[in-house]
C-alpha positions as CSV (number, residue, x, y, z in Angstrom):
1,M,168.6,111.6,10.3
2,T,169.1,109.5,13.2
3,K,172.9,110.2,13.4
4,T,172.0,113.7,12.5
5,I,170.3,113.4,15.8
6,L,172.6,112.4,18.1
7,A,174.9,114.1,16.9
8,T,173.2,117.6,17.7
9,L,172.2,116.1,21.1
10,A,176.1,115.4,21.7
11,L,177.5,118.5,21.3
12,A,174.9,119.9,23.5
13,T,175.3,117.7,26.4
14,T,178.9,118.7,26.0
15,V,178.3,122.3,26.1
16,V,175.9,122.2,29.1
17,L,178.6,120.0,30.8
18,A,181.4,122.0,29.6
19,G,179.4,125.1,30.9
20,P,181.3,125.3,34.9
21,A,184.9,125.1,33.0
22,F,184.6,128.4,31.5
23,A,184.4,130.0,35.5
24,D,187.1,132.3,36.1
25,K,189.3,130.4,39.0
26,Y,190.7,133.3,42.1
27,K,192.0,132.4,45.4
28,A,192.6,134.3,48.6
29,A,196.1,133.1,50.8
30,L,194.3,134.5,54.3
31,D,196.7,135.4,56.9
32,A,197.2,138.2,60.1
33,K,199.8,140.4,58.7
34,S,197.7,141.5,55.8
35,E,195.3,142.9,57.9
36,V,195.4,146.2,58.3
37,P,196.1,147.1,60.8
38,P,197.9,143.6,60.9
39,N,198.1,141.4,64.3
40,A,199.8,138.8,66.5
41,S,197.6,135.6,64.8
42,T,199.2,133.2,63.2
43,A,196.3,131.7,62.1
44,T,196.3,130.7,58.2
45,G,193.0,130.1,55.9
46,K,192.5,130.0,51.8
47,A,190.3,130.7,49.9
48,D,189.2,128.9,46.8
49,I,186.7,130.7,44.6
50,D,185.2,130.3,41.2
51,Y,183.1,133.4,39.1
52,D,180.8,132.8,36.1
53,P,180.7,136.0,34.7
54,A,177.7,135.2,32.6
55,S,175.6,134.6,35.8
56,K,177.5,136.9,38.2
57,K,177.9,133.6,40.2
58,L,180.4,133.7,42.9
59,S,181.2,130.6,44.9
60,W,183.9,130.0,47.3
61,K,185.1,127.3,49.7
62,L,187.0,128.8,52.8
63,T,188.8,127.4,55.1
64,Y,191.2,128.0,57.8
65,T,192.8,127.0,61.1
66,G,194.8,128.4,64.0
67,L,192.5,131.2,65.1
68,S,192.3,132.9,68.2
69,G,188.9,131.4,69.4
70,P,185.8,130.2,67.3
71,A,185.3,132.8,63.7
72,T,182.5,135.0,64.6
73,A,182.1,135.6,60.9
74,A,183.6,135.8,57.6
75,H,183.0,138.5,54.8
76,F,184.3,139.3,51.2
77,H,185.1,143.1,51.3
78,A,185.4,146.3,48.7
79,G,188.7,147.4,49.2
80,E,192.4,147.5,47.7
81,T,195.5,145.4,49.2
82,G,196.5,148.2,52.2
83,K,193.4,149.2,52.7
84,N,189.9,148.6,54.8
85,G,186.6,148.4,52.8
86,G,183.2,147.3,53.7
87,V,181.3,144.1,53.5
88,A,180.2,142.9,49.8
89,V,179.2,139.8,50.6
90,A,178.7,137.9,54.1
91,I,180.4,134.3,53.9
92,P,177.6,132.4,56.0
93,G,178.5,129.2,57.8
94,A,181.7,130.5,58.4
95,T,182.0,129.5,62.1
96,S,183.2,126.6,61.2
97,S,185.6,125.8,58.4
98,P,185.4,124.6,55.8
99,A,182.3,126.8,55.1
100,E,181.2,126.7,50.8
101,G,178.6,129.3,49.8
102,S,177.6,130.8,46.7
103,A,176.2,134.5,46.1
104,T,174.7,136.6,42.9
105,L,176.9,139.9,42.9
106,T,176.4,142.9,42.0
107,D,177.8,144.7,38.8
108,A,179.5,146.9,41.3
109,Q,180.4,144.1,43.0
110,A,181.8,142.3,39.6
111,A,183.9,145.0,38.6
112,D,185.8,145.2,42.6
113,L,186.7,141.2,41.7
114,A,187.7,142.1,38.3
115,A,189.9,144.8,39.5
116,G,191.3,143.1,42.5
117,K,189.5,145.0,44.9
118,L,188.0,142.2,46.7
119,Y,189.2,140.5,50.1
120,V,188.3,137.7,52.5
121,N,188.5,138.6,55.8
122,V,187.7,136.3,59.0
123,H,186.6,138.3,62.6
124,T,187.0,136.2,65.6
125,A,186.1,137.9,69.0
126,A,189.5,138.8,70.2
127,N,189.6,140.3,66.3
128,P,186.3,141.5,66.0
129,A,188.0,143.7,63.0
130,G,189.1,141.1,61.1
131,E,191.9,138.2,62.5
132,I,193.2,136.9,58.9
133,R,192.9,138.2,56.0
134,G,193.8,137.7,52.1
135,Q,193.1,139.9,48.7
136,V,191.4,137.7,46.0
137,T,193.4,136.8,43.0
138,K,193.1,135.4,39.6
């Protein structure tokens, strides 16, 4: 009986600890030529993104360098490549790099993520509509 209990506990621990391994991995490479319209900034950035479809939790680490000035905001926007869209998820604390956080997506946002219709945008005073942008891809 003790062996059965220990085996059950070992299995349960493995399942609990393996939970994050089931997160889907996404990324975004940010640059000024991906902005709509493009701008002349030489800044670059990247976002490493995890998504847990069971809980709809989106987690990210956003890094960037070379902006024309301090970042004023950053967001996930709903939009296809080459098209602008509205803010879907704010990225708090993105006025400095790196910025890490998470949010729970709505069903519509989760569908946009799965369909490749989300992008990350970093805004500055010189480029209030966005200085660097990157489409979120799996």
